[in-house]
C-alpha positions in Angstrom: 141.6 151.4 116.5 141.7 149.9 120.3 142.9 146.8 119.2 139.8 145.7 121.8 137.3 147.2 119.6 138.6 145.4 116.7 138.5 142.1 118.2 134.6 142.8 118.5 134.0 143.4 114.6 133.0 139.8 113.3 135.4 137.7 110.9 134.6 138.9 107.7 136.0 137.5 104.1 136.6 138.1 101.1 135.8 137.2 98.0 139.1 136.4 95.3 137.8 138.7 92.2 134.6 138.5 93.8 133.1 135.2 92.2 132.2 132.5 93.8 133.0 129.1 92.7 131.3 125.6 93.6 133.2 125.3 96.4 133.1 127.8 98.0 129.3 128.4 97.2 128.7 124.7 98.8 130.2 126.1 102.1 128.4 128.5 102.8 125.2 127.5 102.7 126.8 124.5 104.6 127.5 126.8 106.8 124.3 128.6 106.3 122.4 124.7 107.6 124.6 125.0 111.2 122.7 128.2 112.2 125.4 131.2 110.7 124.4 134.4 109.1 126.1 134.6 106.4 126.4 138.2 104.8 126.6 140.1 102.0 129.0 143.0 101.6 129.3 146.1 99.0 133.1 145.0 98.8 133.7 141.8 97.3 133.5 140.1 100.3 131.0 138.5 102.6 130.8 138.2 106.9 130.0 135.8 109.7 129.6 136.4 113.2 130.7 134.1 115.7 132.4 131.3 112.9 134.7 129.3 114.8 138.5 128.7 114.2 137.3 125.6 112.1 135.9 126.9 109.5 137.4 130.0 109.0 140.2 127.2 108.1 137.4 125.8 105.5 136.9 128.6 104.7 140.7 129.8 103.5 140.9 126.8 102.7 139.0 126.6 99.5 139.7 130.1 98.5 138.3 133.0 101.3 140.6 135.0 102.0 141.7 136.9 105.5 139.6 140.7 105.5 141.8 143.0 107.9 139.8 146.3 109.2 142.7 148.3 110.1 146.0 146.9 109.4 148.3 148.5 108.0 148.1 147.2 104.3 146.9 147.0 100.3 143.4 146.0 101.3 142.3 143.5 97.9 140.6 145.9 95.5 137.0 146.5 94.6 136.2 146.6 91.0 132.4 146.8 89.3 130.8 144.3 87.2 132.8 145.9 84.5 132.9 144.2 81.1 132.0 141.4 79.3 128.6 141.8 81.4 127.9 146.0 82.2 127.5 147.1 78.1 129.0 150.8 79.9 132.5 149.5 80.6 134.8 151.0 79.1 137.9 148.2 80.2 138.5 145.5 82.0 138.1 146.3 85.5 138.4 142.7 87.0 141.4 141.7 84.7 143.1 144.6 85.9 142.1 143.8 89.7 143.8 140.5 89.0 146.9 142.1 87.3 146.7 144.7 90.8 145.4 142.5 93.7 148.7 140.1 92.3 151.0 142.5 92.4 149.8 144.4 95.9 147.4 142.6 98.2 148.8 142.7 101.7 151.6 144.7 101.9 152.4 146.7 104.5 152.2 150.1 104.0 151.9 153.3 106.7 148.2 153.2 107.0 145.3 150.6 104.7 144.9 151.5 101.7 141.6 150.5 99.8 141.7 150.7 96.0 138.9 150.2 93.8 138.6 149.6 89.9 135.9 150.8 87.4 135.4 149.8 84.3 134.2 153.4 83.8 134.0 156.7 84.8 130.1 156.5 86.1 132.3 154.7 89.3 130.2 151.6 90.4 132.8 150.9 92.6 133.6 154.6 93.7 136.7 154.5 93.1 137.0 158.5 94.1 136.4 158.1 96.8 139.9 155.8 97.5 142.8 155.8 98.8 143.4 154.8 95.3 140.7 155.1 92.3 141.4 154.1 88.8 139.1 154.3 86.6 138.8 153.5 82.1 137.8 155.2 80.3 138.2 154.8 76.1 141.5 155.9 76.3 142.8 153.7 79.3 142.5 154.0 82.5 143.0 157.2 84.7 144.5 157.2 88.5 143.2 159.1 91.9 145.0 159.4 95.5 143.5 160.8 98.0 139.6 160.0 97.9 138.0 158.9 101.5 134.6 158.2 102.7 134.5 158.5 105.9 134.9 162.2 107.7 136.0 164.7 106.6 136.0 163.2 102.9 136.4 164.6 99.4 137.4 163.1 96.3 140.8 161.7 94.9 143.2 164.4 92.9 143.5 163.3 89.5 148.0 162.1 89.0 147.7 159.3 85.6 146.3 159.2 82.8 145.4 157.1 79.0 147.5 154.5 80.6 146.7 150.5 79.8 146.8 147.0 82.8 150.6 147.3 82.6 151.4 151.0 82.8 148.9 151.1 85.9 151.3 148.5 87.5 154.0 150.0 86.6 152.2 153.6 87.8 151.8 152.0 91.2 155.3 150.3 92.1 156.2 153.6 92.0 153.2 155.7 93.9 153.7 152.5 96.5 157.6 153.4 97.0 156.2 157.2 97.4 153.8 156.8 100.3 156.0 154.4 101.9 158.9 156.1 101.7 157.7 159.6 102.4 154.0 159.5 104.7 154.3 159.1 108.7 153.0 156.5 110.1 149.5 156.0 110.0 149.1 158.4 107.8 146.5 157.5 105.6 146.7 158.7 101.7 144.5 161.3 101.9 146.2 163.0 105.1 149.0 162.4 103.0 148.1 164.2 99.9 146.9 166.6 102.3 150.3 167.2 104.1 153.0 167.1 100.9 150.4 168.4 97.8 150.2 166.9 94.7 153.1 168.3 92.9 155.1 167.0 95.3 153.8 163.6 95.1 154.0 164.1 91.4 157.9 165.1 90.9 158.1 162.0 93.2 156.8 159.2 90.8 158.9 161.2 87.5 161.8 159.9 90.0 161.5 156.1 90.9 162.8 153.9 88.4 161.8 150.1 88.4 161.1 150.3 92.5 159.6 147.4 93.0 157.5 148.3 97.3 158.1 145.2 99.7 155.6 142.7 101.1 
């Protein structure tokens, strides 16, 4: 996307794990009282149009994270309400989200990568239309890749099933290695999948051993 157009987007910030603490709530209240509009979005973020540099620094000081728009990196993982609050949840998606963000958030990749995790197959966080989707079942997690909600979109294809949290992290390490190694510059996951095919990706995943993507 054109850098000039990118600069026209209002500034957005991730709320880590989707949970606002007292300091963050107080700062948002203070900014609201000063006339800033606080907009909540569906991906655990807040958007604050026309926010100045001083306010940006204060937001970072209390734990908000920069939300990139088109940068080629791994975005903060989005999750659903999950356990212990959702009775439909089969796995603790929020706990897995913390592990994934700790290991992968901000890693440089050929194109932006959006990850979504749901605690059950209902997929309230829309994992099937994300670059990497993770859904909880009674027997563990399933991983899909190549979903895309935009123009010419489609649902992701499954690469792994019945994984525990640690196995998901290890599978993603291998997946990112394959993506970084074989994808073209600016090639989103769905385009990469369509170009090389699911069997190529699965074959490369099986051949990867003890590889951690570099920041």
